[in-house]
C-alpha positions in Angstrom: 58.0 143.3 116.2 59.7 142.0 113.0 57.8 142.2 109.7 56.9 139.0 107.8 59.5 139.7 105.2 62.3 140.1 107.8 61.3 136.8 109.5 61.4 135.0 106.1 64.8 136.4 105.3 66.1 135.2 108.6 64.7 131.7 108.1 66.3 131.5 104.7 69.7 132.6 106.0 69.5 130.1 108.8 68.7 127.2 106.5 71.6 128.2 104.2 73.9 128.1 107.2 72.8 124.7 108.3 73.2 123.3 104.7 76.7 124.7 104.5 77.7 123.1 107.8 76.2 119.8 106.8 78.0 119.8 103.5 81.3 120.7 105.2 80.8 117.8 107.6 80.0 115.4 104.8 83.0 116.5 102.8 85.3 116.0 105.8 83.9 112.5 106.2 84.6 111.6 102.6 88.2 112.8 102.7 88.8 110.8 105.8 87.3 107.7 104.3 89.2 108.1 101.0 92.5 108.4 102.9 91.9 104.9 104.3 91.4 103.2 100.9 94.2 101.1 99.3 95.9 102.2 96.1 94.3 101.1 92.9 95.1 97.6 91.6 96.4 97.3 88.1 95.8 93.6 87.4 93.1 92.0 85.3 89.7 91.2 86.8 87.4 88.5 85.5 84.8 86.0 86.7 83.4 82.5 85.9 80.6 82.2 83.4 78.1 81.8 86.3 79.5 84.8 88.2 80.1 82.6 91.2 84.0 82.6 91.2 85.8 86.0 90.9 89.4 86.4 89.6 90.9 89.7 90.8 94.3 91.4 90.3 95.7 88.8 87.9 99.2 89.8 86.7 102.7 88.6 86.1 105.3 90.0 88.5 107.4 92.8 87.0 111.1 91.8 87.0 112.6 94.7 85.0 112.4 96.3 81.6 114.0 93.3 79.9 111.2 90.9 81.1 111.6 87.2 81.2 113.6 85.0 78.8 112.1 82.1 76.9 111.8 78.9 79.1 112.0 80.9 82.3 109.4 80.8 85.0 107.3 83.8 85.8 105.7 84.4 89.2 102.0 85.2 89.2 99.8 87.3 91.5 96.0 86.6 91.8 93.1 86.7 94.2 90.3 84.2 94.0 86.9 84.6 95.6 84.2 81.9 96.0 80.7 83.4 96.1 79.0 80.1 96.5 78.0 78.1 99.6 79.9 75.1 98.4 83.6 74.3 98.1 85.0 75.0 94.6 88.3 73.8 93.2 90.0 76.2 90.7 92.6 74.7 88.3 94.9 77.0 86.5 96.8 76.1 83.3 98.1 77.7 80.1 97.6 77.3 76.4 98.8 79.0 73.3 96.8 81.8 71.8 96.2 81.4 68.1 97.6 84.2 65.9 98.7 86.3 68.9 102.5 86.6 68.9 102.2 89.1 71.8 100.4 86.6 74.0 102.6 83.9 75.4 101.9 80.6 77.1 103.6 78.3 79.5 104.2 74.5 79.7 102.3 74.4 83.0 101.2 76.5 86.0 102.0 75.4 89.5 103.3 76.1 93.0 107.1 76.2 92.9 109.2 75.6 96.0 113.0 75.3 96.1 115.3 73.0 98.1 119.1 72.9 98.0 120.5 69.5 96.7 124.0 68.1 96.1 123.0 65.3 93.7 119.7 64.5 92.0 117.3 63.3 94.7 119.7 64.1 97.6 118.9 67.0 99.9 121.9 68.8 101.2 122.9 67.8 104.7 122.3 64.1 104.3 125.2 61.6 104.7 124.3 59.4 101.8 127.2 59.0 99.4 129.7 60.7 101.8 131.8 57.7 102.7 135.1 56.9 100.8 137.4 53.9 100.6 140.5 54.0 102.9 143.5 55.5 101.2 141.4 56.9 98.3 142.1 60.5 97.4 139.5 62.9 98.5 137.2 63.9 95.6 136.0 67.5 95.4 132.6 67.9 97.1 129.7 68.4 94.7 128.4 71.9 94.4 125.1 72.6 95.9 122.4 73.8 93.5 118.7 74.7 94.1 116.2 72.2 92.8 112.6 73.1 92.3 109.5 71.1 92.8 106.2 72.0 91.1 102.8 71.2 92.5 99.7 71.4 90.3 97.8 74.7 90.5 94.7 73.1 91.9 93.2 75.5 94.5 90.4 74.5 96.8 88.3 77.4 98.1 85.8 76.9 100.9 82.2 78.3 100.9 82.3 82.1 100.7 86.0 81.8 101.0 89.0 83.4 99.2 92.6 82.6 98.2 95.3 85.2 97.6 98.6 84.5 96.0 101.6 86.9 95.8 105.2 86.6 94.5 106.4 86.9 98.0 104.8 83.6 99.1 107.1 80.8 100.2 105.7 78.5 97.5 105.1 80.8 94.5 102.4 80.4 92.0 104.3 80.4 88.7 104.0 80.0 85.0 106.6 77.3 84.3 108.7 77.2 81.0 107.5 80.3 79.1 107.0 79.7 75.3 109.1 82.9 74.5 110.3 86.2 75.8 107.7 87.8 78.0 108.3 91.6 78.2 106.3 94.5 79.7 103.4 95.3 77.4 102.9 91.6 76.6 100.5 89.1 78.2 100.4 85.5 79.3 97.5 83.2 78.3 96.0 81.4 81.3 93.0 79.1 81.6 90.9 78.8 84.8 88.7 75.7 85.2 86.1 75.3 87.9 84.7 72.3 89.7 81.2 73.7 89.8 80.8 73.1 86.1 81.2 76.7 85.0 82.7 77.2 81.6 86.5 77.4 81.5 87.7 81.0 81.6 90.6 82.2 79.4 92.3 85.3 80.6 95.4 87.2 79.4 97.5 88.2 82.4 99.6 91.4 81.8 103.1 91.9 83.1 102.7 94.2 86.1 103.8 97.8 86.0 106.9 98.9 87.9 106.3 100.7 91.3 108.7 103.4 90.2 109.4 104.8 86.7 112.3 103.2 84.7 115.5 105.2 84.6 115.8 107.5 81.5 119.3 106.2 80.8 120.7 107.3 77.4 118.1 110.1 77.2 119.6 111.9 80.2 123.1 111.5 78.8 122.0 113.0 75.5 120.5 116.0 77.2 123.6 116.6 79.3 125.8 116.5 76.1 123.6 119.0 74.4 123.7 121.3 77.4 127.5 121.2 77.4 127.8 122.6 73.8 
C-alpha cells in the first residue's frame, strides 16, 4: 500500500501534466487563429461624435516617393460602418487647415469615372460630326482623350451596414484638385458630415505607406564606390 505522502506526490505530478497539456493545446489554438488574421491596417480610424458611424482605414493611395503634384487628383481608401438601425448618409468634402502647411486640402471630394471622348461632350464611337462636304480634303481625326466625370461623395449606408472604397474600384473616391504637392509624410484634410445630426468630423488622411521599401538609389552607388577604392 502506498503511503499518504506518495499518493499526494503522484496527484501533484498528474495535475501538472494535465495543466501542461491544456496549455499546449491552448497555445496551438492561438497560433492557428493568429495565422488567419489579416495584416494590420495603417490608415486612420475615427468615429462620429455620437459613436454611431465609424471611419476606418482612411488614407491616400501611395503613388511613389514623389507624391502628387499640385492640382492633381488623389485616390482615397476608406471603410464606413453604420452602427445605427436607420439609414445614414455620409458626405465627404475637404477644407483648408489653418496654419498647417503640411496638411493639404482639395477643391472637392467625389467619385471619379473616366470615358474616352473625341470632342467636348462627344463620346468616342459616335457618328456625330463625322460627315464632310463632297470634294473637301479630309481633316485629321481628333485625338481621343479621357474625360472624367465627378459625382458628389454622398454615401448612403443602410441600417447596420457598411461601405468600403478602394483605389481599385471602377469609380474611385478621389480628392479632386489638390491645393499643393502631397508627398509621403503629409496629410489631407477631410470633412465627414452625417445625416443623423452628429457633429461634422474633421480628419487628416495620411499618404499610405508603400508595400515594399523604396530603393536605396544613390546610397548604394556611394557604398559601391567606397568599396572599390
